[in-house]
C-alpha positions in Angstrom: 137.3 111.2 4.6 140.0 108.7 3.9 139.4 105.1 5.6 143.0 105.2 7.0 143.7 108.9 7.7 139.9 108.1 10.3 141.3 104.7 11.0 144.7 106.0 12.5 143.2 108.9 14.1 140.4 106.8 16.2 142.6 104.2 17.1 145.1 107.4 18.5 142.0 108.8 20.3 141.6 105.5 21.9 143.6 104.6 25.5 143.6 101.1 26.6 143.4 100.6 30.8 143.0 96.5 31.8 141.1 95.5 34.7 142.9 91.8 34.3 143.6 89.3 32.7 139.7 87.8 32.8 136.4 89.6 31.7 136.1 92.5 30.0 138.4 94.9 29.8 137.6 98.6 29.9 138.8 101.3 27.8 138.8 105.3 28.1 138.1 107.3 25.7 139.5 111.0 25.3 138.0 112.2 21.8 134.9 114.0 20.8 131.7 113.4 22.7 129.2 110.5 20.6 126.5 112.8 20.9 123.8 110.4 18.6 124.4 106.3 17.7 122.8 105.2 14.2 121.7 102.1 12.7 121.6 100.6 9.0 119.7 97.8 9.7 119.6 97.2 5.5 123.8 97.3 5.2 124.2 95.8 9.1 126.3 98.8 10.3 126.5 101.2 13.5 127.4 104.2 13.3 129.1 106.7 16.1 128.7 110.4 15.4 129.8 113.2 16.8 127.2 115.5 15.4 127.3 114.7 11.8 130.8 113.3 11.5 131.1 109.5 11.6 133.2 108.6 14.6 133.4 104.8 14.2 131.4 102.2 12.2 131.0 98.9 12.8 129.4 95.7 11.5 126.4 94.2 13.3 124.7 91.4 13.3 120.7 91.7 14.5 117.7 89.8 15.5 117.3 86.7 13.6 114.0 87.6 11.9 115.7 91.3 10.5 113.1 92.6 7.8 110.7 94.6 9.3 110.2 96.8 12.6 109.8 94.7 16.0 106.0 94.7 16.8 105.7 92.0 19.5 108.1 89.9 22.2 109.2 86.9 20.5 109.4 88.2 16.9 113.2 87.8 16.3 112.9 91.7 14.5 115.1 94.7 15.7 113.2 97.8 16.1 113.2 100.5 13.8 112.7 104.3 14.8 114.4 106.4 17.9 115.2 105.9 20.9 117.6 106.6 23.9 120.7 104.5 25.5 119.7 104.3 28.6 121.4 101.6 30.7 124.7 100.3 31.0 125.5 96.6 31.4 129.2 95.1 32.9 127.9 92.0 34.0 125.7 91.2 30.7 124.7 86.8 30.0 126.8 88.6 26.5 130.5 90.8 26.5 129.1 93.8 27.7 125.6 95.7 27.0 124.4 99.0 26.5 120.5 99.1 27.3 118.1 100.7 24.4 115.3 102.1 25.2 112.3 100.1 23.9 109.6 99.6 24.0 108.6 103.8 24.1 104.8 104.9 24.3 104.3 104.7 20.9 106.0 101.0 20.3 103.5 100.2 24.1 100.4 101.5 21.8 100.9 99.7 19.0 101.4 96.6 20.7 98.5 97.3 23.1 96.1 98.3 20.0 97.2 94.5 18.8 96.7 93.0 21.9 100.8 91.8 21.9 103.6 92.6 24.4 105.8 94.6 22.5 108.9 93.3 24.2 111.9 94.6 25.5 115.2 94.2 26.8 116.9 95.4 23.6 120.9 95.9 23.9 123.9 96.6 21.8 126.2 94.1 22.7 129.0 91.6 22.5 129.2 88.0 21.6 127.8 85.3 24.5 129.7 85.1 27.3 128.9 80.7 27.3 131.3 78.7 25.0 128.2 76.6 23.4 126.1 79.7 22.8 129.2 81.8 21.5 129.8 79.1 19.0 126.0 78.5 17.6 125.9 82.5 17.2 129.4 82.4 14.7 127.7 79.9 12.3 124.3 82.2 12.0 124.5 85.7 10.6 121.4 87.6 12.7 121.3 85.4 15.3 120.2 87.5 18.7 116.8 87.7 19.6 116.0 91.3 18.3 119.6 93.4 19.5 122.3 94.4 17.8 125.6 92.5 18.1 128.9 93.5 17.4 132.5 91.6 18.6 134.0 91.9 22.0 136.5 94.0 21.1 134.4 96.8 19.3 131.7 96.3 22.1 134.3 97.5 24.6 135.3 100.8 22.7 131.6 101.3 22.4 131.0 101.4 25.5 134.2 103.6 25.9 132.9 105.6 24.2 128.9 105.9 24.9 127.1 107.5 27.7 123.5 106.8 28.6 121.1 109.6 27.7 123.0 109.4 24.4 120.0 109.2 21.0 120.3 106.1 19.2 118.4 105.8 15.6 117.8 102.7 13.7 116.7 102.6 10.2 115.5 100.1 7.8 
């Protein structure tokens, strides 16, 4: 698909409805349902899909140790596998966030067998709300503790388009 046509069509489907000048803007989305998300860690890309059609594509930052899957709390890795978007947080310490259902039962069993804590609180989120943290994040690629980070205007789009219960696959 021609990227220019895709971009214009995607922009035409988003309509803004700002909630004041401070805090996050909450967009409404009137396009095709987002049926799944795919993160390709190697290319640092997040895709929103309707069935097999790519609706939107975003560049992402990952955990500070991005190679390999998350094994335990504090390892700085972003998980790999299939999960669900399980919560929405408009009051995140980052500009909006969508929770990912890591760890699943397999992750918990693997961590238990290794005698470690699997960790948790993995999100897709925007930039840090605190200015000092935002400055530090902008200086380094892959700055999160294991989450998937996008720009603030991008998380606003993603937050408007993605519902709780949507499937997300994180690939190496």
